[in-house]
Structures are given as C-alpha cells and as structure tokens.
ROGU-417931 format. One record per residue: residue in one letter; x, z, y of N, C-alpha, C, O, CB in turn; residue number from 1. Coordinates in Angstrom, 3 decimals. Atoms other than C-alpha are relative to their C-alpha. Glycine has a CB too. Example, Ala and Ser with C-alpha at 12.3 -4.5 7.8 and 13.67 -1.06 7.14 Angstrom:
<atoms>
[a, [0.890, 0.000, -1.190], [12.300, 7.800, -4.500], [0.900, 0.000, 1.200], [1.936, 0.665, 1.181], [-0.992, 1.246, 0.027], 1]
[s, [-0.820, -0.060, -1.190], [13.670, 7.140, -1.060], [-0.770, 0.730, 1.090], [-0.261, 0.899, 2.198], [0.414, -1.415, 0.462], 2]
</atoms>
This chain:
<atoms>
[x, [-0.656, 0.348, -1.271], [12.952, 36.178, -49.242], [0.569, -1.403, -0.139], [1.179, -1.750, -1.151], [1.133, 1.036, 0.376], 1]
[x, [-0.583, 1.335, -0.032], [13.896, 32.666, -48.341], [1.506, 0.135, 0.196], [1.957, 0.634, 1.226], [-0.638, -0.869, 1.129], 2]
[x, [-1.453, -0.122, -0.157], [17.624, 32.484, -48.966], [0.500, -0.851, 1.161], [1.624, -0.678, 1.632], [0.714, -0.407, -1.295], 3]
[x, [-0.391, 0.876, -1.105], [17.662, 29.831, -46.243], [0.121, 0.747, 1.326], [0.595, 0.174, 2.307], [-1.001, -1.126, 0.143], 4]
[x, [-0.112, -0.738, -1.262], [17.476, 32.585, -43.603], [1.277, 0.834, 0.052], [1.680, 1.285, 1.124], [-1.218, 0.903, 0.194], 5]
[x, [-1.210, -0.816, 0.021], [20.605, 34.443, -44.733], [1.142, -0.678, 0.737], [1.372, -1.878, 0.590], [0.412, 0.297, -1.433], 6]
[x, [-1.169, 0.522, -0.694], [23.623, 34.029, -42.508], [-0.323, -0.815, 1.235], [0.585, -1.282, 1.924], [0.793, -0.829, -0.928], 7]
[x, [0.361, 0.725, -1.225], [21.649, 32.311, -39.754], [0.029, 0.964, 1.165], [-0.234, 2.157, 1.011], [-1.401, -0.666, -0.125], 8]
[x, [-0.035, -0.827, -1.198], [22.035, 33.571, -36.224], [-1.232, -0.292, 0.843], [-1.461, -1.416, 1.291], [1.295, -0.249, 0.812], 9]
[x, [1.243, 0.100, -0.763], [18.777, 34.232, -34.417], [0.218, 0.637, 1.371], [0.553, 1.817, 1.469], [-1.187, 0.689, -0.757], 10]
[x, [-0.225, -0.501, -1.367], [19.027, 34.579, -30.620], [-1.330, 0.253, 0.693], [-2.256, -0.551, 0.588], [0.847, -1.004, 0.823], 11]
[x, [1.238, -0.371, -0.676], [16.368, 36.325, -28.541], [-0.435, -1.065, 0.999], [0.351, -1.505, 1.839], [0.167, 1.337, 0.706], 12]
[x, [0.566, 0.994, -0.911], [14.083, 33.851, -26.735], [-1.061, 0.604, 0.904], [-1.128, 0.275, 2.088], [-0.593, -1.156, -0.785], 13]
[x, [1.060, -0.598, -0.810], [11.135, 35.933, -25.565], [-0.236, 1.438, -0.436], [0.031, 1.819, -1.576], [-1.306, -0.819, -0.109], 14]
[x, [0.185, -1.423, 0.256], [10.207, 39.574, -25.319], [-1.193, 0.497, 0.795], [-1.302, 0.232, 1.992], [1.275, 0.803, 0.359], 15]
[x, [1.168, -0.578, -0.670], [6.944, 41.377, -24.524], [-0.017, 1.503, -0.244], [0.154, 1.955, -1.376], [-1.324, -0.656, -0.506], 16]
[x, [0.157, -1.455, 0.099], [6.563, 45.113, -23.799], [1.248, 0.751, -0.449], [1.145, 1.901, -0.876], [-1.101, 0.309, -0.941], 17]
[x, [-1.207, -0.685, 0.463], [10.200, 45.926, -24.625], [0.312, 1.224, 0.859], [0.732, 2.256, 0.336], [1.191, -0.962, 0.008], 18]
[x, [-0.272, -1.133, -0.879], [10.581, 48.176, -21.573], [-0.929, 1.178, -0.336], [-0.482, 2.323, -0.408], [-0.169, -0.417, 1.481], 19]
[x, [0.952, -1.061, 0.363], [7.416, 50.128, -22.475], [0.368, 0.621, -1.345], [0.247, 1.831, -1.535], [-1.440, -0.555, -0.051], 20]
[x, [-0.412, -0.468, 1.320], [8.647, 50.373, -26.072], [1.175, 0.978, 0.150], [1.160, 2.068, -0.422], [0.392, -1.203, -0.915], 21]
[x, [-1.174, -0.869, -0.191], [12.010, 51.816, -24.958], [-0.383, 1.286, 0.733], [0.107, 2.368, 0.409], [1.101, -0.746, 0.786], 22]
[x, [0.454, -1.158, -0.764], [10.286, 54.123, -22.464], [-0.659, 1.026, -0.928], [-0.414, 2.227, -0.811], [-0.983, -0.435, 1.109], 23]
[x, [0.701, -0.878, 0.944], [8.089, 55.541, -25.256], [0.987, 0.740, -0.907], [0.699, 1.832, -1.397], [-0.989, -0.815, -0.853], 24]
[x, [-1.025, -0.639, 0.829], [11.259, 56.309, -27.205], [0.874, 0.958, 0.810], [1.761, 1.615, 0.265], [0.875, -1.063, -0.662], 25]
[x, [-0.780, -0.912, -0.833], [12.652, 58.251, -24.258], [1.331, -0.578, 0.462], [2.236, 0.168, 0.836], [0.250, 1.266, -0.747], 26]
[x, [-1.243, 0.654, -0.435], [15.348, 55.706, -23.385], [0.070, 0.045, 1.533], [-0.912, -0.253, 2.214], [0.073, -1.488, -0.523], 27]
[x, [-0.198, -0.115, -1.450], [16.772, 56.237, -19.874], [-0.053, -1.349, 0.699], [0.110, -2.397, 0.074], [1.329, 0.670, 0.294], 28]
[x, [0.214, 1.235, -0.771], [16.273, 53.699, -17.087], [1.205, -0.935, -0.025], [1.023, -2.149, -0.122], [-0.335, 0.342, 1.436], 29]
[x, [-1.174, 0.885, -0.010], [19.874, 52.399, -17.019], [0.127, -0.744, -1.337], [0.387, -1.947, -1.369], [1.292, 0.815, 0.285], 30]
[x, [-0.081, 0.631, 1.320], [19.897, 51.751, -20.761], [-1.116, -1.012, -0.174], [-0.908, -2.071, -0.766], [-0.064, 1.056, -1.114], 31]
[x, [1.117, 0.946, 0.094], [16.460, 50.113, -20.511], [0.302, -1.272, 0.767], [0.030, -2.372, 0.286], [-1.290, 0.632, 0.525], 32]
[x, [-0.348, 1.186, -0.802], [17.679, 47.802, -17.735], [1.008, -0.869, -0.754], [0.864, -2.090, -0.814], [0.578, 0.420, 1.383], 33]
[x, [-1.004, 0.749, 0.763], [20.708, 46.822, -19.823], [-0.655, -0.657, -1.220], [-0.441, -1.837, -1.499], [1.164, 0.935, -0.446], 34]
[x, [0.647, 0.506, 1.217], [18.606, 46.448, -22.974], [-0.916, -1.175, 0.279], [-1.018, -2.099, -0.528], [-0.787, 1.103, -0.670], 35]
[x, [0.931, 1.079, -0.338], [16.087, 44.230, -21.203], [0.713, -1.249, 0.494], [0.147, -2.342, 0.472], [-0.979, 0.471, 1.051], 36]
[x, [-0.695, 1.134, -0.627], [18.735, 42.007, -19.639], [0.807, -0.841, -0.988], [1.242, -1.943, -0.653], [0.917, 0.505, 1.082], 37]
[x, [-0.837, 0.744, 0.948], [20.581, 40.937, -22.793], [-0.860, -0.772, -1.010], [-2.013, -0.426, -1.266], [0.952, 0.962, -0.741], 38]
[x, [0.654, 0.777, 1.063], [19.657, 38.348, -25.420], [0.807, 0.171, -1.278], [1.723, -0.606, -1.548], [-0.122, -1.521, 0.386], 39]
[x, [-0.791, -0.245, 1.206], [20.916, 39.779, -28.689], [-0.151, -1.100, -1.045], [-1.118, -1.862, -1.047], [-0.392, 1.322, -0.604], 40]
[x, [0.014, 0.926, 1.131], [21.739, 37.699, -31.750], [-0.079, 0.854, -1.260], [0.690, 1.801, -1.426], [1.278, -0.947, -0.010], 41]
[x, [0.195, -0.754, 1.235], [20.533, 38.968, -35.129], [0.358, -0.880, -1.184], [0.017, -2.062, -1.234], [-1.459, 0.512, -0.120], 42]
[x, [-0.390, 0.730, 1.210], [21.986, 37.972, -38.483], [-0.246, 0.902, -1.205], [0.154, 2.066, -1.214], [1.502, -0.454, 0.065], 43]
[x, [0.287, -0.736, 1.234], [20.793, 39.062, -41.935], [0.773, -0.643, -1.146], [0.710, -1.855, -1.355], [-1.536, 0.017, -0.306], 44]
[x, [-0.702, 0.511, 1.178], [22.997, 38.739, -44.993], [-0.299, 0.934, -1.173], [-0.767, 2.057, -0.991], [1.550, -0.109, 0.258], 45]
[x, [0.252, -0.787, 1.209], [22.727, 39.970, -48.574], [1.134, -0.265, -0.978], [1.556, -1.406, -1.171], [-1.391, -0.352, -0.638], 46]
[x, [-1.085, 0.122, 0.962], [25.433, 40.662, -51.133], [-0.233, 1.028, -1.103], [-0.162, 2.231, -0.849], [1.398, 0.203, 0.683], 47]
[x, [0.240, -0.892, 1.140], [24.684, 42.128, -54.593], [-1.045, 1.070, 0.281], [-0.858, 2.229, -0.088], [1.285, 0.662, -0.406], 48]
[x, [1.075, -0.956, -0.242], [21.467, 43.779, -53.423], [0.194, 0.880, 1.222], [-0.671, 1.695, 1.541], [-0.161, 0.860, -1.181], 49]
[x, [-0.224, -0.750, -1.237], [23.015, 45.255, -50.275], [-0.214, -0.952, 1.173], [0.450, -1.982, 1.288], [1.441, 0.634, 0.038], 50]
[x, [0.333, 0.815, -1.168], [21.536, 43.852, -47.079], [0.754, 0.516, 1.214], [0.964, 1.720, 1.364], [-1.524, 0.006, 0.265], 51]
[x, [-0.647, -0.376, -1.261], [23.341, 43.824, -43.742], [-0.766, -0.676, 1.124], [-0.951, -1.893, 1.129], [1.524, -0.409, 0.021], 52]
[x, [0.699, 0.521, -1.175], [21.433, 43.440, -40.489], [0.898, 0.293, 1.191], [1.109, 1.444, 1.574], [-1.444, 0.647, 0.177], 53]
[x, [-0.978, -0.120, -1.076], [23.830, 42.775, -37.652], [-0.631, -0.472, 1.299], [-1.243, -1.539, 1.352], [1.284, -0.813, -0.317], 54]
[x, [0.504, 0.361, -1.323], [22.847, 42.743, -33.986], [1.170, 0.003, 0.967], [1.868, 1.008, 1.101], [-1.125, 0.979, 0.473], 55]
[x, [-1.102, 0.072, -0.960], [25.335, 41.549, -31.385], [-0.536, -0.423, 1.358], [-1.407, -1.288, 1.457], [1.096, -0.984, -0.482], 56]
[x, [0.359, 0.375, -1.374], [24.971, 41.371, -27.613], [1.141, 0.412, 0.916], [2.073, 1.102, 0.503], [-1.353, 0.669, 0.449], 57]
[x, [-1.024, -0.344, -0.981], [27.046, 41.695, -24.473], [-0.008, 1.506, 0.270], [0.999, 2.065, 0.704], [-0.220, -0.785, 1.311], 58]
[x, [0.178, -1.418, -0.310], [25.731, 45.271, -24.147], [0.477, 0.883, -1.150], [1.226, 1.835, -0.931], [-1.469, 0.294, 0.311], 59]
[x, [-0.305, -0.870, 1.135], [26.088, 46.717, -27.642], [-0.147, -0.768, -1.304], [-1.013, -1.632, -1.440], [-0.917, 1.238, -0.001], 60]
[x, [0.104, 0.583, 1.332], [26.699, 45.697, -31.234], [-0.415, 1.102, -0.973], [0.010, 2.250, -0.842], [1.350, -0.665, -0.439], 61]
[x, [0.352, -0.989, 1.017], [25.104, 47.430, -34.193], [-0.144, -0.710, -1.334], [-0.358, -1.920, -1.406], [-1.312, 0.757, 0.371], 62]
[x, [0.095, 0.561, 1.338], [24.991, 46.953, -37.915], [-0.561, 1.066, -0.914], [-0.109, 2.211, -0.882], [1.379, -0.509, -0.507], 63]
[x, [0.457, -0.926, 1.033], [22.990, 48.587, -40.681], [0.146, -0.688, -1.341], [-0.072, -1.892, -1.473], [-1.478, 0.453, 0.243], 64]
[x, [-0.096, 0.486, 1.378], [23.609, 48.210, -44.398], [-0.985, 0.830, -0.816], [-1.061, 2.049, -0.660], [1.483, 0.111, -0.574], 65]
[x, [1.020, -0.730, 0.747], [20.856, 49.103, -46.828], [-0.354, -0.708, -1.295], [-0.111, -1.902, -1.468], [-1.248, 0.182, 0.847], 66]
[x, [0.617, 0.549, 1.204], [19.296, 48.632, -50.238], [-1.492, 0.171, 0.194], [-1.939, 1.178, 0.742], [0.514, 0.712, -1.327], 67]
[x, [1.449, -0.033, -0.191], [15.590, 47.868, -50.295], [-0.602, 1.237, -0.647], [-0.294, 1.570, -1.791], [-0.647, -1.264, -0.576], 68]
[x, [0.718, -1.147, 0.525], [13.397, 50.934, -50.710], [0.787, 1.294, -0.054], [0.244, 2.319, -0.468], [-0.474, -0.311, -1.337], 69]
[x, [-0.812, -1.219, 0.030], [16.269, 53.435, -50.387], [0.187, 0.532, 1.412], [0.604, -0.194, 2.315], [1.374, -0.267, -0.662], 70]
[x, [-0.136, -0.613, -1.321], [16.272, 55.874, -47.475], [1.471, 0.166, 0.360], [2.299, 0.488, -0.492], [-0.717, 1.364, 0.044], 71]
[x, [-1.362, -0.211, -0.476], [19.419, 56.023, -45.357], [-0.040, 0.551, 1.418], [-1.045, 0.439, 2.119], [0.816, -1.314, -0.054], 72]
[x, [-0.106, -0.527, -1.361], [20.615, 57.705, -42.167], [0.425, -1.125, 0.923], [1.365, -1.863, 0.627], [1.007, 1.188, 0.073], 73]
[x, [-0.322, 1.045, -0.969], [20.671, 55.406, -39.162], [0.127, 0.616, 1.381], [-0.645, 1.501, 1.750], [-1.075, -1.113, -0.004], 74]
[x, [-0.040, -0.328, -1.422], [21.808, 55.882, -35.607], [-0.427, -1.261, 0.720], [0.231, -2.296, 0.614], [1.436, 0.498, 0.471], 75]
[x, [0.552, 1.184, -0.653], [19.720, 53.518, -33.497], [0.875, -0.408, 1.183], [1.743, 0.345, 1.624], [-1.449, 0.261, 0.466], 76]
[x, [-0.781, 0.524, -1.130], [21.126, 51.381, -30.683], [-0.107, 0.911, 1.220], [0.798, 0.947, 2.054], [-0.472, -1.416, 0.364], 77]
[x, [0.145, -0.904, -1.147], [19.758, 53.938, -28.211], [0.436, 1.432, -0.331], [0.186, 2.358, 0.440], [-1.448, 0.004, 0.480], 78]
[x, [-0.612, -1.288, 0.313], [21.467, 56.828, -30.020], [-0.865, 1.000, -0.752], [-0.436, 2.131, -0.979], [0.433, 0.616, 1.235], 79]
[x, [0.828, -0.929, 0.768], [18.550, 58.362, -31.937], [0.485, 0.054, -1.444], [0.949, -0.949, -1.987], [-1.491, -0.415, 0.055], 80]
[x, [-0.334, -0.145, 1.415], [19.260, 59.739, -35.418], [-1.318, -0.012, -0.768], [-2.194, 0.818, -0.525], [0.829, 1.325, -0.280], 81]
[x, [1.249, 0.158, 0.744], [16.560, 58.625, -37.853], [0.287, -0.188, -1.488], [1.402, -0.520, -1.893], [-0.809, -1.196, 0.545], 82]
[x, [-0.032, 0.318, 1.437], [15.838, 58.343, -41.576], [-0.741, -1.325, -0.121], [-1.878, -1.452, 0.333], [-0.670, 1.157, -0.913], 83]
[x, [0.547, 1.353, 0.025], [15.193, 54.685, -42.332], [-0.182, -0.499, -1.427], [0.639, -0.239, -2.306], [0.906, -0.950, 0.773], 84]
[x, [0.225, 0.699, 1.261], [13.679, 52.758, -45.228], [-0.388, -1.427, 0.339], [-1.244, -1.653, 1.195], [-1.104, 0.705, -0.871], 85]
[x, [0.326, 1.409, -0.195], [13.590, 48.951, -45.363], [-0.619, -0.550, -1.275], [-0.146, -0.277, -2.378], [1.260, -0.815, 0.397], 86]
[x, [0.636, 0.652, 1.140], [11.273, 46.972, -47.612], [-0.180, -1.474, 0.327], [-0.186, -1.877, 1.490], [-1.367, 0.666, -0.347], 87]
[x, [0.118, 1.434, -0.167], [10.830, 43.277, -48.164], [-1.261, -0.471, -0.692], [-1.513, -0.128, -1.847], [1.239, -0.729, -0.553], 88]
[x, [1.195, 0.587, 0.583], [7.571, 41.419, -48.719], [0.026, -1.477, 0.374], [-0.291, -1.845, 1.505], [-1.321, 0.716, 0.505], 89]
[x, [-0.150, 1.433, -0.306], [8.124, 37.673, -48.987], [1.140, -0.179, 0.981], [2.285, 0.156, 0.680], [-1.317, -0.600, 0.578], 90]
[x, [-1.055, 0.191, -0.997], [10.003, 36.768, -45.819], [-0.155, 1.005, 1.140], [0.346, 0.785, 2.243], [-0.027, -1.444, 0.551], 91]
[x, [0.208, -1.031, -1.016], [8.934, 39.921, -43.939], [0.776, 1.257, -0.366], [0.511, 1.892, -1.387], [-1.501, 0.320, 0.157], 92]
[x, [-0.811, -1.198, 0.193], [11.482, 42.724, -43.651], [-0.584, 1.098, 0.886], [-0.644, 0.949, 2.106], [1.517, -0.267, 0.338], 93]
[x, [0.579, -1.103, -0.752], [9.888, 46.032, -42.630], [0.964, 1.178, -0.002], [1.438, 1.620, -1.049], [-1.369, 0.411, -0.587], 94]
[x, [-0.930, -1.109, -0.193], [12.056, 48.811, -41.242], [-0.798, 1.158, 0.594], [-1.338, 1.046, 1.694], [1.214, -0.408, 0.932], 95]
[x, [0.726, -1.174, -0.477], [10.459, 52.263, -40.907], [1.028, 1.084, 0.315], [1.791, 1.516, -0.548], [-1.054, 0.501, -1.060], 96]
[x, [-0.937, -1.024, -0.458], [12.418, 54.797, -38.864], [-0.789, 1.278, 0.247], [-1.741, 1.290, 1.028], [0.765, -0.454, 1.294], 97]
[x, [0.670, -1.287, -0.189], [11.366, 58.453, -39.108], [0.943, 0.946, 0.720], [2.073, 1.182, 0.291], [-0.455, 0.604, -1.359], 98]
[x, [-0.795, -0.933, -0.783], [12.605, 60.868, -36.496], [-0.925, 0.707, 0.953], [-2.087, 0.960, 0.636], [1.148, -0.715, 0.759], 99]
[x, [0.831, -0.627, -1.023], [11.371, 62.526, -33.332], [-1.220, -0.862, 0.282], [-2.330, -0.357, 0.449], [0.805, 0.231, 1.292], 100]
[x, [1.085, 0.984, -0.127], [9.291, 59.363, -32.873], [0.123, -0.946, -1.181], [1.200, -1.481, -1.441], [0.066, -0.786, 1.379], 101]
[x, [-0.024, 0.942, 1.114], [8.343, 57.266, -35.884], [-0.185, -1.410, 0.544], [-1.059, -1.664, 1.373], [-1.101, 0.340, -1.048], 102]
[x, [-0.012, 1.375, -0.485], [9.002, 53.580, -35.334], [-0.097, -0.947, -1.196], [0.468, -0.680, -2.256], [1.284, -0.289, 0.837], 103]
[x, [0.043, 1.037, 1.032], [8.146, 50.495, -37.383], [0.437, -1.314, 0.637], [-0.039, -1.685, 1.710], [-1.435, -0.126, -0.633], 104]
[x, [-0.433, 1.317, -0.459], [9.926, 47.168, -36.958], [-0.244, -0.979, -1.139], [0.347, -0.856, -2.212], [1.515, 0.002, 0.443], 105]
[x, [0.257, 1.046, 0.995], [8.549, 44.168, -38.853], [0.687, -1.263, 0.477], [0.399, -1.765, 1.564], [-1.541, -0.238, -0.215], 106]
[x, [-0.677, 1.249, -0.351], [10.820, 41.144, -38.837], [-0.429, -1.067, -0.981], [-0.232, -0.937, -2.189], [1.548, 0.167, -0.003], 107]
[x, [0.418, 1.113, 0.856], [9.384, 37.904, -40.140], [0.950, -1.163, 0.232], [1.076, -1.676, 1.344], [-1.482, -0.420, 0.288], 108]
[x, [-1.017, 1.047, -0.084], [12.021, 35.287, -40.906], [-0.541, -1.333, -0.469], [-1.237, -1.406, -1.482], [1.221, 0.377, -0.820], 109]
[x, [0.210, 1.359, 0.482], [11.588, 31.529, -41.118], [1.332, -0.717, 0.225], [2.207, -0.176, 0.900], [-1.221, -0.730, 0.747], 110]
[x, [-1.268, 0.704, -0.205], [14.359, 28.913, -41.232], [0.282, -0.324, 1.474], [1.426, -0.627, 1.814], [0.003, -1.280, -0.805], 111]
[x, [-0.241, 0.354, -1.405], [13.876, 28.288, -37.467], [-0.157, 1.161, 0.974], [0.383, 1.112, 2.079], [-0.930, -1.095, 0.402], 112]
[x, [0.139, -1.125, -0.918], [12.845, 31.625, -35.967], [-0.223, 1.308, -0.737], [-0.537, 1.329, -1.927], [-1.140, -0.246, 0.961], 113]
[x, [0.260, -1.326, 0.523], [12.531, 35.350, -36.488], [-0.829, 0.713, 1.051], [-0.478, 0.743, 2.231], [1.330, 0.780, -0.332], 114]
[x, [0.883, -0.712, -0.914], [9.704, 37.352, -34.977], [0.060, 1.480, -0.360], [-0.169, 1.858, -1.509], [-1.470, -0.549, -0.073], 115]
[x, [-0.060, -1.442, 0.229], [10.133, 41.105, -34.580], [-1.172, 0.658, 0.710], [-1.363, 0.479, 1.912], [1.353, 0.596, 0.494], 116]
[x, [1.107, -0.765, -0.582], [7.070, 43.294, -34.043], [0.369, 1.465, -0.142], [0.475, 1.998, -1.246], [-1.389, -0.324, -0.702], 117]
[x, [-0.489, -1.372, -0.025], [8.122, 46.773, -33.002], [-1.099, 0.921, 0.499], [-1.722, 0.656, 1.527], [1.258, 0.124, 0.885], 118]
[x, [1.107, -0.901, -0.351], [5.676, 49.689, -32.890], [0.489, 1.433, 0.119], [1.235, 1.925, -0.728], [-1.125, -0.087, -1.046], 119]
[x, [-0.191, -1.448, -0.149], [5.921, 53.231, -31.554], [-1.231, 0.516, 0.736], [-1.712, -0.123, 1.672], [1.350, 0.354, 0.782], 120]
[x, [1.254, -0.530, -0.554], [2.926, 55.433, -30.686], [-1.045, -1.118, -0.025], [-1.328, -1.670, -1.089], [0.206, 0.549, 1.467], 121]
[x, [1.003, 1.078, -0.019], [0.295, 52.894, -29.523], [0.551, -1.241, 0.694], [-0.203, -2.110, 1.130], [-1.291, 0.469, 0.707], 122]
[x, [-0.640, 1.129, -0.698], [2.807, 50.454, -28.036], [0.523, -1.000, -1.022], [1.168, -0.638, -2.006], [1.160, 0.494, 0.920], 123]
[x, [-0.485, 1.070, 0.872], [3.518, 47.111, -29.667], [0.856, -0.938, 0.846], [0.421, -1.430, 1.887], [-1.192, -0.775, -0.685], 124]
[x, [-0.944, 0.888, -0.690], [6.529, 45.050, -28.592], [0.263, -1.177, -0.926], [0.546, -0.990, -2.109], [1.346, 0.748, 0.381], 125]
[x, [-0.266, 1.200, 0.802], [6.967, 41.462, -29.785], [1.208, -0.727, 0.581], [1.251, -1.047, 1.769], [-1.249, -0.943, -0.037], 126]
[x, [-1.188, 0.732, -0.425], [10.342, 39.750, -29.644], [0.197, -1.194, -0.934], [0.192, -1.047, -2.157], [1.264, 0.925, 0.004], 127]
[x, [-0.166, 1.217, 0.796], [10.878, 36.158, -30.781], [1.429, -0.515, 0.150], [1.940, -0.662, 1.260], [-1.025, -1.089, 0.431], 128]
[x, [-1.381, 0.486, 0.040], [14.314, 34.888, -31.803], [-0.005, -1.391, -0.614], [-0.758, -1.655, -1.552], [0.928, 0.969, -0.812], 129]
[x, [-0.104, 1.355, 0.544], [15.250, 31.249, -32.436], [1.390, -0.186, -0.608], [2.376, 0.385, -0.144], [-0.271, -1.072, 1.106], 130]
[x, [-1.284, 0.277, 0.643], [17.970, 29.968, -34.742], [0.912, -0.740, 0.961], [0.499, -1.674, 1.650], [-0.195, -0.818, -1.292], 131]
[x, [-1.000, 0.703, -0.810], [21.147, 28.970, -32.941], [0.594, -1.093, -0.858], [1.014, -0.852, -1.990], [1.116, 0.973, 0.530], 132]
[x, [-0.563, 1.128, 0.766], [22.334, 25.580, -34.036], [1.505, -0.023, 0.140], [2.164, -0.894, -0.427], [-0.596, -1.346, 0.471], 133]
</atoms>
C-alpha cells in the first residue's frame, strides 16, 4: 500500500449505478434518495496493523476498524449485519461482506483519487473519489 494515501480525504466525484446497487441490497427508497444525494468523504488510516476506514457525509458517518485477513462483524451504513474480511493487494483494498446478500467492494487508492467498485448479484456500481486539497 502506498503510505501516501493514508490520512488523505477522498470526496465523491462521480457515481454510476449506486441506486441499482442499493436497490439490490433491499435499501428503501428514502434511504436511497438520501444516499444518492450526498458526497461522502472517505479516509483510510493505519496504526500498528489496524486499519480504519472512515466515511463521513451530511447523511451518515461510519467507521470500520480491521486487521487484514481477519473476519469481523460489521453493521453497514444501511443497517445490514454482515461478516466482513478486508484484504490488501498493492494499493487495492478489497472488502468482502457476507450476509443475506454477499457484497464485494474493491477500493483502489492513488495519491489523487480512489475508485470504488461495488458488486452485488450482477450489479456493478463504480464510484470515483478525488483527494480534497
């Protein structure tokens, strides 16, 4: 992982298929409208092998702490309870959530942007975040 991405704040710039992605997860229309209208900021930090992925927005803030390759219980932003494992390959952080619906989120970090590819069923959602200066 490029240490140059830690502590940077990545703000959502573009989003494709996010509504369909949320719909496939069973997210209600009001939550989908709110979720689609905000531009969250994501920040990844690491301290002694413990990673923290923080998401902040006007709608909802969430934070997960994890060690690579170790399963943990996560409550997603839309309230689902899942078993999650995160792995790192170069500058790509992959988050696999197992629950009623299995979800994969691949986040690829560069010093200037972060691209998240989110998959559930046969739906692929791509969200691009740019570093805030």
